[in-house]
SEFIZA-3560 file (N, C-alpha, C; in Angstrom, 3 decimals):
REM SEFIZA-3560
<numar><xx>-88.245</xx><yy>-58.654</yy><zz>-186.422</zz><atom>N</atom></numar>
<numar><xx>-88.935</xx><yy>-57.464</yy><zz>-185.748</zz><atom>CA</atom></numar>
<numar><xx>-87.832</xx><yy>-57.171</yy><zz>-185.075</zz><atom>C</atom></numar>
<numar><xx>-87.605</xx><yy>-55.767</yy><zz>-185.195</zz><atom>N</atom></numar>
<numar><xx>-86.458</xx><yy>-54.962</yy><zz>-184.735</zz><atom>CA</atom></numar>
<numar><xx>-86.840</xx><yy>-54.547</yy><zz>-183.083</zz><atom>C</atom></numar>
<numar><xx>-85.668</xx><yy>-54.831</yy><zz>-182.130</zz><atom>N</atom></numar>
<numar><xx>-86.157</xx><yy>-54.409</yy><zz>-180.844</zz><atom>CA</atom></numar>
<numar><xx>-84.908</xx><yy>-53.491</yy><zz>-180.359</zz><atom>C</atom></numar>
<numar><xx>-85.317</xx><yy>-52.378</yy><zz>-179.857</zz><atom>N</atom></numar>
<numar><xx>-84.303</xx><yy>-51.578</yy><zz>-179.271</zz><atom>CA</atom></numar>
<numar><xx>-84.115</xx><yy>-51.939</yy><zz>-177.743</zz><atom>C</atom></numar>
<numar><xx>-83.067</xx><yy>-51.564</yy><zz>-177.510</zz><atom>N</atom></numar>
<numar><xx>-82.624</xx><yy>-51.422</yy><zz>-175.854</zz><atom>CA</atom></numar>
<numar><xx>-82.731</xx><yy>-50.092</yy><zz>-175.477</zz><atom>C</atom></numar>
<numar><xx>-83.555</xx><yy>-49.597</yy><zz>-174.850</zz><atom>N</atom></numar>
<numar><xx>-83.553</xx><yy>-48.522</yy><zz>-174.290</zz><atom>CA</atom></numar>
<numar><xx>-82.880</xx><yy>-48.152</yy><zz>-172.987</zz><atom>C</atom></numar>
<numar><xx>-82.063</xx><yy>-47.095</yy><zz>-172.807</zz><atom>N</atom></numar>
<numar><xx>-81.500</xx><yy>-46.865</yy><zz>-171.687</zz><atom>CA</atom></numar>
<numar><xx>-81.518</xx><yy>-45.375</yy><zz>-171.347</zz><atom>C</atom></numar>
<numar><xx>-81.629</xx><yy>-44.892</yy><zz>-170.064</zz><atom>N</atom></numar>
<numar><xx>-81.679</xx><yy>-43.532</yy><zz>-169.624</zz><atom>CA</atom></numar>
<numar><xx>-80.260</xx><yy>-43.194</yy><zz>-169.858</zz><atom>C</atom></numar>
<numar><xx>-80.309</xx><yy>-41.784</yy><zz>-170.329</zz><atom>N</atom></numar>
<numar><xx>-79.329</xx><yy>-40.857</yy><zz>-170.321</zz><atom>CA</atom></numar>
<numar><xx>-78.114</xx><yy>-41.220</yy><zz>-169.192</zz><atom>C</atom></numar>
<numar><xx>-78.753</xx><yy>-41.408</yy><zz>-167.927</zz><atom>N</atom></numar>
<numar><xx>-77.820</xx><yy>-41.497</yy><zz>-166.553</zz><atom>CA</atom></numar>
<numar><xx>-77.063</xx><yy>-42.660</yy><zz>-166.852</zz><atom>C</atom></numar>
<numar><xx>-77.666</xx><yy>-43.891</yy><zz>-167.481</zz><atom>N</atom></numar>
<numar><xx>-77.242</xx><yy>-45.130</yy><zz>-167.406</zz><atom>CA</atom></numar>
<numar><xx>-75.992</xx><yy>-45.042</yy><zz>-168.796</zz><atom>C</atom></numar>
<numar><xx>-76.449</xx><yy>-44.355</yy><zz>-169.827</zz><atom>N</atom></numar>
<numar><xx>-75.556</xx><yy>-44.118</yy><zz>-170.818</zz><atom>CA</atom></numar>
<numar><xx>-74.220</xx><yy>-43.254</yy><zz>-170.457</zz><atom>C</atom></numar>
<numar><xx>-74.518</xx><yy>-42.339</yy><zz>-169.632</zz><atom>N</atom></numar>
<numar><xx>-73.455</xx><yy>-41.315</yy><zz>-168.958</zz><atom>CA</atom></numar>
<numar><xx>-72.545</xx><yy>-42.229</yy><zz>-168.081</zz><atom>C</atom></numar>
<numar><xx>-73.096</xx><yy>-42.876</yy><zz>-167.352</zz><atom>N</atom></numar>
<numar><xx>-72.320</xx><yy>-43.899</yy><zz>-166.299</zz><atom>CA</atom></numar>
<numar><xx>-71.501</xx><yy>-44.802</yy><zz>-167.270</zz><atom>C</atom></numar>
<numar><xx>-71.842</xx><yy>-45.059</yy><zz>-167.926</zz><atom>N</atom></numar>
<numar><xx>-71.307</xx><yy>-46.444</yy><zz>-168.922</zz><atom>CA</atom></numar>
<numar><xx>-70.224</xx><yy>-45.556</yy><zz>-169.668</zz><atom>C</atom></numar>
<numar><xx>-70.387</xx><yy>-44.318</yy><zz>-170.207</zz><atom>N</atom></numar>
<numar><xx>-69.331</xx><yy>-43.758</yy><zz>-170.962</zz><atom>CA</atom></numar>
<numar><xx>-67.989</xx><yy>-43.482</yy><zz>-169.774</zz><atom>C</atom></numar>
<numar><xx>-68.421</xx><yy>-42.830</yy><zz>-168.537</zz><atom>N</atom></numar>
<numar><xx>-67.575</xx><yy>-42.412</yy><zz>-167.651</zz><atom>CA</atom></numar>
<numar><xx>-66.670</xx><yy>-43.803</yy><zz>-167.038</zz><atom>C</atom></numar>
<numar><xx>-67.335</xx><yy>-44.573</yy><zz>-166.687</zz><atom>N</atom></numar>
<numar><xx>-66.635</xx><yy>-46.180</yy><zz>-166.426</zz><atom>CA</atom></numar>
<numar><xx>-65.507</xx><yy>-46.565</yy><zz>-167.496</zz><atom>C</atom></numar>
<numar><xx>-66.046</xx><yy>-46.402</yy><zz>-168.964</zz><atom>N</atom></numar>
<numar><xx>-65.408</xx><yy>-46.983</yy><zz>-170.001</zz><atom>CA</atom></numar>
<numar><xx>-64.015</xx><yy>-46.184</yy><zz>-170.131</zz><atom>C</atom></numar>
<numar><xx>-64.117</xx><yy>-44.744</yy><zz>-169.963</zz><atom>N</atom></numar>
<numar><xx>-63.031</xx><yy>-43.591</yy><zz>-169.972</zz><atom>CA</atom></numar>
<numar><xx>-62.139</xx><yy>-43.640</yy><zz>-168.879</zz><atom>C</atom></numar>
<numar><xx>-62.405</xx><yy>-44.195</yy><zz>-167.838</zz><atom>N</atom></numar>
<numar><xx>-61.667</xx><yy>-43.940</yy><zz>-166.384</zz><atom>CA</atom></numar>
<numar><xx>-62.077</xx><yy>-42.726</yy><zz>-165.974</zz><atom>C</atom></numar>
<numar><xx>-62.902</xx><yy>-42.152</yy><zz>-166.135</zz><atom>N</atom></numar>
<numar><xx>-63.322</xx><yy>-40.987</yy><zz>-165.555</zz><atom>CA</atom></numar>
<numar><xx>-64.293</xx><yy>-40.721</yy><zz>-164.378</zz><atom>C</atom></numar>
<numar><xx>-64.741</xx><yy>-42.093</yy><zz>-163.913</zz><atom>N</atom></numar>
<numar><xx>-65.845</xx><yy>-42.265</yy><zz>-162.929</zz><atom>CA</atom></numar>
<numar><xx>-65.050</xx><yy>-41.740</yy><zz>-161.496</zz><atom>C</atom></numar>
<numar><xx>-63.966</xx><yy>-42.439</yy><zz>-161.335</zz><atom>N</atom></numar>
<numar><xx>-63.506</xx><yy>-42.190</yy><zz>-160.103</zz><atom>CA</atom></numar>
<numar><xx>-62.850</xx><yy>-40.866</yy><zz>-159.748</zz><atom>C</atom></numar>
<numar><xx>-62.420</xx><yy>-40.409</yy><zz>-160.669</zz><atom>N</atom></numar>
<numar><xx>-61.848</xx><yy>-38.963</yy><zz>-160.532</zz><atom>CA</atom></numar>
<numar><xx>-63.423</xx><yy>-37.906</yy><zz>-160.360</zz><atom>C</atom></numar>
<numar><xx>-64.243</xx><yy>-38.285</yy><zz>-160.984</zz><atom>N</atom></numar>
<numar><xx>-65.353</xx><yy>-37.345</yy><zz>-160.794</zz><atom>CA</atom></numar>
<numar><xx>-66.026</xx><yy>-37.703</yy><zz>-159.447</zz><atom>C</atom></numar>
<numar><xx>-66.144</xx><yy>-39.111</yy><zz>-159.046</zz><atom>N</atom></numar>
<numar><xx>-66.731</xx><yy>-39.177</yy><zz>-157.685</zz><atom>CA</atom></numar>
<numar><xx>-65.666</xx><yy>-38.525</yy><zz>-156.650</zz><atom>C</atom></numar>
<numar><xx>-64.358</xx><yy>-38.411</yy><zz>-156.592</zz><atom>N</atom></numar>
<numar><xx>-63.396</xx><yy>-37.621</yy><zz>-155.898</zz><atom>CA</atom></numar>
<numar><xx>-63.771</xx><yy>-36.210</yy><zz>-155.986</zz><atom>C</atom></numar>
<numar><xx>-63.826</xx><yy>-35.636</yy><zz>-156.994</zz><atom>N</atom></numar>
<numar><xx>-64.201</xx><yy>-34.365</yy><zz>-157.125</zz><atom>CA</atom></numar>
<numar><xx>-65.606</xx><yy>-33.899</yy><zz>-156.599</zz><atom>C</atom></numar>
<numar><xx>-66.597</xx><yy>-34.797</yy><zz>-156.569</zz><atom>N</atom></numar>
<numar><xx>-67.912</xx><yy>-34.498</yy><zz>-155.829</zz><atom>CA</atom></numar>
<numar><xx>-67.664</xx><yy>-34.661</yy><zz>-154.457</zz><atom>C</atom></numar>
<numar><xx>-67.129</xx><yy>-35.535</yy><zz>-154.050</zz><atom>N</atom></numar>
<numar><xx>-66.823</xx><yy>-35.867</yy><zz>-152.767</zz><atom>CA</atom></numar>
<numar><xx>-66.252</xx><yy>-34.326</yy><zz>-151.889</zz><atom>C</atom></numar>
<numar><xx>-65.105</xx><yy>-34.007</yy><zz>-152.522</zz><atom>N</atom></numar>
<numar><xx>-64.350</xx><yy>-32.730</yy><zz>-151.756</zz><atom>CA</atom></numar>
<numar><xx>-65.162</xx><yy>-31.711</yy><zz>-152.112</zz><atom>C</atom></numar>
<numar><xx>-65.702</xx><yy>-31.528</yy><zz>-153.054</zz><atom>N</atom></numar>
<numar><xx>-66.505</xx><yy>-30.049</yy><zz>-153.565</zz><atom>CA</atom></numar>
<numar><xx>-67.866</xx><yy>-30.120</yy><zz>-153.120</zz><atom>C</atom></numar>
<numar><xx>-68.516</xx><yy>-30.933</yy><zz>-152.737</zz><atom>N</atom></numar>
<numar><xx>-70.109</xx><yy>-30.821</yy><zz>-152.257</zz><atom>CA</atom></numar>
<numar><xx>-70.506</xx><yy>-31.824</yy><zz>-151.064</zz><atom>C</atom></numar>
<numar><xx>-70.005</xx><yy>-33.131</yy><zz>-151.317</zz><atom>N</atom></numar>
<numar><xx>-70.519</xx><yy>-33.884</yy><zz>-150.145</zz><atom>CA</atom></numar>
<numar><xx>-69.702</xx><yy>-33.598</yy><zz>-148.866</zz><atom>C</atom></numar>
<numar><xx>-68.465</xx><yy>-33.118</yy><zz>-148.704</zz><atom>N</atom></numar>
<numar><xx>-67.869</xx><yy>-32.393</yy><zz>-147.461</zz><atom>CA</atom></numar>
<numar><xx>-68.608</xx><yy>-31.492</yy><zz>-146.822</zz><atom>C</atom></numar>
<numar><xx>-69.059</xx><yy>-30.609</yy><zz>-147.865</zz><atom>N</atom></numar>
<numar><xx>-69.961</xx><yy>-29.187</yy><zz>-147.213</zz><atom>CA</atom></numar>
<numar><xx>-71.449</xx><yy>-29.706</yy><zz>-146.644</zz><atom>C</atom></numar>
<numar><xx>-71.918</xx><yy>-30.560</yy><zz>-147.660</zz><atom>N</atom></numar>
<numar><xx>-73.241</xx><yy>-31.175</yy><zz>-147.395</zz><atom>CA</atom></numar>
<numar><xx>-73.256</xx><yy>-31.749</yy><zz>-146.008</zz><atom>C</atom></numar>
<numar><xx>-72.297</xx><yy>-32.907</yy><zz>-145.730</zz><atom>N</atom></numar>
<numar><xx>-72.010</xx><yy>-33.845</yy><zz>-144.557</zz><atom>CA</atom></numar>
<numar><xx>-71.654</xx><yy>-32.900</yy><zz>-143.224</zz><atom>C</atom></numar>
<numar><xx>-70.707</xx><yy>-31.923</yy><zz>-143.291</zz><atom>N</atom></numar>
<numar><xx>-70.049</xx><yy>-31.483</yy><zz>-142.382</zz><atom>CA</atom></numar>
<numar><xx>-70.669</xx><yy>-29.922</yy><zz>-142.035</zz><atom>C</atom></numar>
<numar><xx>-71.203</xx><yy>-29.359</yy><zz>-143.168</zz><atom>N</atom></numar>
<numar><xx>-71.678</xx><yy>-27.866</yy><zz>-142.853</zz><atom>CA</atom></numar>
<numar><xx>-71.008</xx><yy>-26.749</yy><zz>-143.386</zz><atom>C</atom></numar>
<numar><xx>-71.447</xx><yy>-25.428</yy><zz>-143.251</zz><atom>N</atom></numar>
<numar><xx>-70.919</xx><yy>-24.401</yy><zz>-143.764</zz><atom>CA</atom></numar>
<numar><xx>-69.738</xx><yy>-23.852</yy><zz>-142.477</zz><atom>C</atom></numar>
<numar><xx>-70.209</xx><yy>-24.166</yy><zz>-141.191</zz><atom>N</atom></numar>
<numar><xx>-69.323</xx><yy>-23.932</yy><zz>-140.054</zz><atom>CA</atom></numar>
<numar><xx>-67.866</xx><yy>-24.535</yy><zz>-140.256</zz><atom>C</atom></numar>
<numar><xx>-68.218</xx><yy>-25.974</yy><zz>-140.410</zz><atom>N</atom></numar>
<numar><xx>-66.702</xx><yy>-26.791</yy><zz>-140.624</zz><atom>CA</atom></numar>
<numar><xx>-65.761</xx><yy>-26.098</yy><zz>-141.760</zz><atom>C</atom></numar>
<numar><xx>-66.533</xx><yy>-26.037</yy><zz>-142.572</zz><atom>N</atom></numar>
<numar><xx>-66.098</xx><yy>-25.383</yy><zz>-144.112</zz><atom>CA</atom></numar>
<numar><xx>-65.182</xx><yy>-24.179</yy><zz>-143.910</zz><atom>C</atom></numar>
<numar><xx>-65.376</xx><yy>-23.366</yy><zz>-142.747</zz><atom>N</atom></numar>
<numar><xx>-64.639</xx><yy>-22.199</yy><zz>-142.546</zz><atom>CA</atom></numar>
<numar><xx>-62.946</xx><yy>-22.634</yy><zz>-141.783</zz><atom>C</atom></numar>
<numar><xx>-63.188</xx><yy>-23.976</yy><zz>-141.306</zz><atom>N</atom></numar>
<numar><xx>-61.892</xx><yy>-24.192</yy><zz>-140.534</zz><atom>CA</atom></numar>
<numar><xx>-61.273</xx><yy>-25.370</yy><zz>-141.582</zz><atom>C</atom></numar>
<numar><xx>-62.034</xx><yy>-25.572</yy><zz>-142.821</zz><atom>N</atom></numar>
<numar><xx>-61.277</xx><yy>-26.487</yy><zz>-143.811</zz><atom>CA</atom></numar>
<numar><xx>-60.150</xx><yy>-25.899</yy><zz>-144.626</zz><atom>C</atom></numar>
<numar><xx>-59.109</xx><yy>-26.304</yy><zz>-144.748</zz><atom>N</atom></numar>
<numar><xx>-57.962</xx><yy>-25.655</yy><zz>-145.714</zz><atom>CA</atom></numar>
<numar><xx>-58.043</xx><yy>-26.751</yy><zz>-147.023</zz><atom>C</atom></numar>
<numar><xx>-56.975</xx><yy>-27.101</yy><zz>-147.486</zz><atom>N</atom></numar>
<numar><xx>-56.677</xx><yy>-27.665</yy><zz>-148.656</zz><atom>CA</atom></numar>
<numar><xx>-57.092</xx><yy>-29.436</yy><zz>-148.244</zz><atom>C</atom></numar>
<numar><xx>-57.548</xx><yy>-29.936</yy><zz>-149.602</zz><atom>N</atom></numar>
<numar><xx>-57.851</xx><yy>-31.254</yy><zz>-149.438</zz><atom>CA</atom></numar>
<numar><xx>-57.564</xx><yy>-31.942</yy><zz>-150.707</zz><atom>C</atom></numar>
<numar><xx>-57.063</xx><yy>-33.198</yy><zz>-150.524</zz><atom>N</atom></numar>
<numar><xx>-56.951</xx><yy>-34.011</yy><zz>-151.545</zz><atom>CA</atom></numar>
<numar><xx>-57.084</xx><yy>-35.566</yy><zz>-151.387</zz><atom>C</atom></numar>
<numar><xx>-57.395</xx><yy>-36.329</yy><zz>-152.410</zz><atom>N</atom></numar>
<numar><xx>-57.305</xx><yy>-37.981</yy><zz>-152.184</zz><atom>CA</atom></numar>
<numar><xx>-56.226</xx><yy>-38.512</yy><zz>-152.705</zz><atom>C</atom></numar>
<numar><xx>-55.618</xx><yy>-39.418</yy><zz>-151.877</zz><atom>N</atom></numar>
<numar><xx>-54.476</xx><yy>-40.219</yy><zz>-152.494</zz><atom>CA</atom></numar>
<numar><xx>-54.411</xx><yy>-41.432</yy><zz>-151.850</zz><atom>C</atom></numar>
<numar><xx>-54.768</xx><yy>-42.760</yy><zz>-152.758</zz><atom>N</atom></numar>
<numar><xx>-54.699</xx><yy>-44.177</yy><zz>-152.098</zz><atom>CA</atom></numar>
<numar><xx>-55.969</xx><yy>-44.348</yy><zz>-151.626</zz><atom>C</atom></numar>
<numar><xx>-57.052</xx><yy>-43.694</yy><zz>-151.839</zz><atom>N</atom></numar>
<numar><xx>-58.492</xx><yy>-44.007</yy><zz>-151.187</zz><atom>CA</atom></numar>
<numar><xx>-58.443</xx><yy>-43.275</yy><zz>-149.829</zz><atom>C</atom></numar>
<numar><xx>-57.397</xx><yy>-42.364</yy><zz>-149.501</zz><atom>N</atom></numar>
<numar><xx>-57.208</xx><yy>-41.755</yy><zz>-148.111</zz><atom>CA</atom></numar>
<numar><xx>-57.711</xx><yy>-40.190</yy><zz>-148.422</zz><atom>C</atom></numar>
<numar><xx>-58.723</xx><yy>-39.316</yy><zz>-147.802</zz><atom>N</atom></numar>
<numar><xx>-59.109</xx><yy>-37.993</yy><zz>-147.898</zz><atom>CA</atom></numar>
<numar><xx>-57.985</xx><yy>-37.353</yy><zz>-147.018</zz><atom>C</atom></numar>
<numar><xx>-57.136</xx><yy>-36.730</yy><zz>-147.415</zz><atom>N</atom></numar>
<numar><xx>-56.491</xx><yy>-35.597</yy><zz>-146.339</zz><atom>CA</atom></numar>
<numar><xx>-56.941</xx><yy>-34.471</yy><zz>-146.359</zz><atom>C</atom></numar>
<numar><xx>-57.143</xx><yy>-33.894</yy><zz>-145.112</zz><atom>N</atom></numar>
<numar><xx>-57.769</xx><yy>-32.591</yy><zz>-145.033</zz><atom>CA</atom></numar>
<numar><xx>-56.821</xx><yy>-31.518</yy><zz>-144.044</zz><atom>C</atom></numar>
<numar><xx>-56.774</xx><yy>-30.303</yy><zz>-144.419</zz><atom>N</atom></numar>
<numar><xx>-56.257</xx><yy>-29.497</yy><zz>-143.525</zz><atom>CA</atom></numar>
<numar><xx>-57.311</xx><yy>-28.968</yy><zz>-142.511</zz><atom>C</atom></numar>
<numar><xx>-57.068</xx><yy>-29.042</yy><zz>-141.182</zz><atom>N</atom></numar>
<numar><xx>-58.132</xx><yy>-28.553</yy><zz>-140.267</zz><atom>CA</atom></numar>
<numar><xx>-57.250</xx><yy>-27.351</yy><zz>-139.471</zz><atom>C</atom></numar>
<numar><xx>-57.864</xx><yy>-26.384</yy><zz>-139.546</zz><atom>N</atom></numar>
<numar><xx>-57.239</xx><yy>-25.166</yy><zz>-138.826</zz><atom>CA</atom></numar>
<numar><xx>-57.251</xx><yy>-24.878</yy><zz>-137.292</zz><atom>C</atom></numar>
<numar><xx>-58.366</xx><yy>-25.770</yy><zz>-136.691</zz><atom>N</atom></numar>
<numar><xx>-58.647</xx><yy>-25.786</yy><zz>-135.181</zz><atom>CA</atom></numar>
<numar><xx>-58.168</xx><yy>-26.922</yy><zz>-134.799</zz><atom>C</atom></numar>
<numar><xx>-57.213</xx><yy>-27.053</yy><zz>-133.705</zz><atom>N</atom></numar>
<numar><xx>-57.060</xx><yy>-28.215</yy><zz>-133.124</zz><atom>CA</atom></numar>
<numar><xx>-58.094</xx><yy>-28.781</yy><zz>-132.364</zz><atom>C</atom></numar>
<numar><xx>-58.668</xx><yy>-27.973</yy><zz>-131.563</zz><atom>N</atom></numar>
<numar><xx>-60.025</xx><yy>-28.929</yy><zz>-130.923</zz><atom>CA</atom></numar>
<numar><xx>-60.885</xx><yy>-29.660</yy><zz>-132.357</zz><atom>C</atom></numar>
<numar><xx>-61.148</xx><yy>-28.839</yy><zz>-133.226</zz><atom>N</atom></numar>
<numar><xx>-62.251</xx><yy>-29.271</yy><zz>-134.301</zz><atom>CA</atom></numar>
<numar><xx>-61.290</xx><yy>-30.516</yy><zz>-134.837</zz><atom>C</atom></numar>
<numar><xx>-60.082</xx><yy>-30.423</yy><zz>-135.400</zz><atom>N</atom></numar>
<numar><xx>-59.124</xx><yy>-31.540</yy><zz>-135.562</zz><atom>CA</atom></numar>
<numar><xx>-59.422</xx><yy>-32.824</yy><zz>-134.627</zz><atom>C</atom></numar>
<numar><xx>-59.489</xx><yy>-32.429</yy><zz>-133.598</zz><atom>N</atom></numar>
<numar><xx>-59.558</xx><yy>-33.811</yy><zz>-132.656</zz><atom>CA</atom></numar>
<numar><xx>-60.867</xx><yy>-34.510</yy><zz>-132.501</zz><atom>C</atom></numar>
<numar><xx>-61.974</xx><yy>-33.396</yy><zz>-132.666</zz><atom>N</atom></numar>
<numar><xx>-63.259</xx><yy>-34.081</yy><zz>-132.745</zz><atom>CA</atom></numar>
<numar><xx>-63.645</xx><yy>-34.699</yy><zz>-133.952</zz><atom>C</atom></numar>
<numar><xx>-63.002</xx><yy>-34.100</yy><zz>-135.178</zz><atom>N</atom></numar>
<numar><xx>-63.434</xx><yy>-34.940</yy><zz>-136.324</zz><atom>CA</atom></numar>
<numar><xx>-62.472</xx><yy>-36.256</yy><zz>-136.558</zz><atom>C</atom></numar>
<numar><xx>-61.427</xx><yy>-36.438</yy><zz>-135.771</zz><atom>N</atom></numar>
<numar><xx>-60.557</xx><yy>-37.378</yy><zz>-135.916</zz><atom>CA</atom></numar>
<numar><xx>-61.185</xx><yy>-38.610</yy><zz>-134.974</zz><atom>C</atom></numar>
<numar><xx>-62.041</xx><yy>-38.299</yy><zz>-133.941</zz><atom>N</atom></numar>
<numar><xx>-62.791</xx><yy>-39.406</yy><zz>-133.316</zz><atom>CA</atom></numar>
<numar><xx>-63.872</xx><yy>-39.661</yy><zz>-134.182</zz><atom>C</atom></numar>
<numar><xx>-64.412</xx><yy>-39.025</yy><zz>-134.988</zz><atom>N</atom></numar>
<numar><xx>-65.670</xx><yy>-39.218</yy><zz>-135.800</zz><atom>CA</atom></numar>
<numar><xx>-65.338</xx><yy>-39.500</yy><zz>-137.141</zz><atom>C</atom></numar>
<numar><xx>-64.004</xx><yy>-40.057</yy><zz>-137.481</zz><atom>N</atom></numar>
<numar><xx>-63.614</xx><yy>-40.113</yy><zz>-138.883</zz><atom>CA</atom></numar>
<numar><xx>-64.213</xx><yy>-41.290</yy><zz>-139.498</zz><atom>C</atom></numar>
<numar><xx>-64.416</xx><yy>-42.515</yy><zz>-138.869</zz><atom>N</atom></numar>
<numar><xx>-65.192</xx><yy>-43.625</yy><zz>-139.264</zz><atom>CA</atom></numar>
<numar><xx>-66.243</xx><yy>-43.613</yy><zz>-139.816</zz><atom>C</atom></numar>
<numar><xx>-67.258</xx><yy>-42.632</yy><zz>-138.986</zz><atom>N</atom></numar>
<numar><xx>-68.572</xx><yy>-42.274</yy><zz>-139.508</zz><atom>CA</atom></numar>
<numar><xx>-68.514</xx><yy>-41.324</yy><zz>-140.517</zz><atom>C</atom></numar>
<numar><xx>-67.708</xx><yy>-40.368</yy><zz>-140.750</zz><atom>N</atom></numar>
<numar><xx>-67.497</xx><yy>-39.404</yy><zz>-141.647</zz><atom>CA</atom></numar>
<numar><xx>-67.305</xx><yy>-40.294</yy><zz>-143.020</zz><atom>C</atom></numar>
<numar><xx>-66.374</xx><yy>-41.081</yy><zz>-142.995</zz><atom>N</atom></numar>
<numar><xx>-66.033</xx><yy>-41.998</yy><zz>-144.251</zz><atom>CA</atom></numar>
<numar><xx>-67.263</xx><yy>-42.414</yy><zz>-144.551</zz><atom>C</atom></numar>
<numar><xx>-68.233</xx><yy>-43.108</yy><zz>-143.804</zz><atom>N</atom></numar>
<numar><xx>-69.166</xx><yy>-43.916</yy><zz>-144.354</zz><atom>CA</atom></numar>
<numar><xx>-70.269</xx><yy>-42.920</yy><zz>-144.676</zz><atom>C</atom></numar>
<numar><xx>-70.510</xx><yy>-41.635</yy><zz>-144.240</zz><atom>N</atom></numar>
<numar><xx>-71.417</xx><yy>-40.725</yy><zz>-144.502</zz><atom>CA</atom></numar>
<numar><xx>-71.190</xx><yy>-39.863</yy><zz>-145.828</zz><atom>C</atom></numar>
<numar><xx>-69.820</xx><yy>-39.636</yy><zz>-146.030</zz><atom>N</atom></numar>
<numar><xx>-69.351</xx><yy>-39.052</yy><zz>-147.489</zz><atom>CA</atom></numar>
<numar><xx>-69.572</xx><yy>-40.012</yy><zz>-148.573</zz><atom>C</atom></numar>
<numar><xx>-69.358</xx><yy>-41.358</yy><zz>-148.287</zz><atom>N</atom></numar>
<numar><xx>-69.208</xx><yy>-42.309</yy><zz>-149.222</zz><atom>CA</atom></numar>
<numar><xx>-70.719</xx><yy>-42.683</yy><zz>-149.958</zz><atom>C</atom></numar>
<numar><xx>-71.616</xx><yy>-42.463</yy><zz>-148.852</zz><atom>N</atom></numar>
<numar><xx>-73.149</xx><yy>-42.514</yy><zz>-148.899</zz><atom>CA</atom></numar>
<numar><xx>-73.573</xx><yy>-41.436</yy><zz>-149.797</zz><atom>C</atom></numar>
<numar><xx>-73.106</xx><yy>-40.139</yy><zz>-149.216</zz><atom>N</atom></numar>
<numar><xx>-73.434</xx><yy>-39.031</yy><zz>-150.186</zz><atom>CA</atom></numar>
<numar><xx>-73.062</xx><yy>-39.008</yy><zz>-151.619</zz><atom>C</atom></numar>
<numar><xx>-71.911</xx><yy>-39.712</yy><zz>-151.842</zz><atom>N</atom></numar>
<numar><xx>-71.536</xx><yy>-39.880</yy><zz>-153.280</zz><atom>CA</atom></numar>
<numar><xx>-72.239</xx><yy>-40.629</yy><zz>-154.097</zz><atom>C</atom></numar>
<numar><xx>-72.210</xx><yy>-41.790</yy><zz>-153.127</zz><atom>N</atom></numar>
<numar><xx>-73.083</xx><yy>-43.090</yy><zz>-153.891</zz><atom>CA</atom></numar>
<numar><xx>-72.170</xx><yy>-44.054</yy><zz>-154.519</zz><atom>C</atom></numar>
<numar><xx>-70.880</xx><yy>-44.056</yy><zz>-153.809</zz><atom>N</atom></numar>
<numar><xx>-69.944</xx><yy>-45.005</yy><zz>-154.249</zz><atom>CA</atom></numar>
<numar><xx>-68.607</xx><yy>-44.992</yy><zz>-153.164</zz><atom>C</atom></numar>
<numar><xx>-67.822</xx><yy>-46.201</yy><zz>-153.121</zz><atom>N</atom></numar>
<numar><xx>-66.896</xx><yy>-46.096</yy><zz>-152.009</zz><atom>CA</atom></numar>
<numar><xx>-65.727</xx><yy>-45.428</yy><zz>-152.576</zz><atom>C</atom></numar>
<numar><xx>-65.587</xx><yy>-44.138</yy><zz>-152.275</zz><atom>N</atom></numar>
<numar><xx>-64.328</xx><yy>-43.452</yy><zz>-152.984</zz><atom>CA</atom></numar>
<numar><xx>-63.362</xx><yy>-43.234</yy><zz>-152.079</zz><atom>C</atom></numar>
<numar><xx>-63.424</xx><yy>-43.281</yy><zz>-150.589</zz><atom>N</atom></numar>
<numar><xx>-62.330</xx><yy>-43.197</yy><zz>-149.789</zz><atom>CA</atom></numar>
<numar><xx>-62.799</xx><yy>-44.323</yy><zz>-148.488</zz><atom>C</atom></numar>
<numar><xx>-61.509</xx><yy>-44.695</yy><zz>-147.953</zz><atom>N</atom></numar>
<numar><xx>-61.669</xx><yy>-45.807</yy><zz>-146.951</zz><atom>CA</atom></numar>
<numar><xx>-61.016</xx><yy>-45.305</yy><zz>-145.559</zz><atom>C</atom></numar>
<numar><xx>-60.502</xx><yy>-43.839</yy><zz>-145.701</zz><atom>N</atom></numar>
<numar><xx>-59.990</xx><yy>-43.396</yy><zz>-144.609</zz><atom>CA</atom></numar>
<numar><xx>-59.747</xx><yy>-41.967</yy><zz>-144.653</zz><atom>C</atom></numar>
<numar><xx>-59.571</xx><yy>-41.264</yy><zz>-143.621</zz><atom>N</atom></numar>
<numar><xx>-59.590</xx><yy>-39.969</yy><zz>-143.573</zz><atom>CA</atom></numar>
<numar><xx>-58.211</xx><yy>-39.501</yy><zz>-142.555</zz><atom>C</atom></numar>
<numar><xx>-57.529</xx><yy>-38.406</yy><zz>-143.085</zz><atom>N</atom></numar>
<numar><xx>-56.122</xx><yy>-38.033</yy><zz>-142.333</zz><atom>CA</atom></numar>
<numar><xx>-56.466</xx><yy>-36.558</yy><zz>-142.019</zz><atom>C</atom></numar>
<numar><xx>-56.345</xx><yy>-35.898</yy><zz>-141.078</zz><atom>N</atom></numar>
<numar><xx>-56.473</xx><yy>-34.641</yy><zz>-140.761</zz><atom>CA</atom></numar>
<numar><xx>-55.183</xx><yy>-34.126</yy><zz>-140.356</zz><atom>C</atom></numar>
<numar><xx>-54.747</xx><yy>-32.988</yy><zz>-141.027</zz><atom>N</atom></numar>
<numar><xx>-53.658</xx><yy>-32.400</yy><zz>-141.061</zz><atom>CA</atom></numar>
<numar><xx>-53.441</xx><yy>-30.900</yy><zz>-140.234</zz><atom>C</atom></numar>
//
């Protein structure tokens, strides 16, 4: 008797991304382009400049010194919230510039 191993399209896609080294870059893209906005909101986005991830550290340009200080104090919680939003541990820290 022939038995099929059925998988959802999501499982197949995740396997393909992992095998081809594309899972991490896709998660990084998702974190910077939608998770940041979802977690912090549109008001913060107005003061957000360039962002990039290097060595699991999110680097963010913040245009307001007061906001930069406030976000600095909340950075550990932000790391946790952003990773939860993406569904993977993408970053371990945040640096505000």
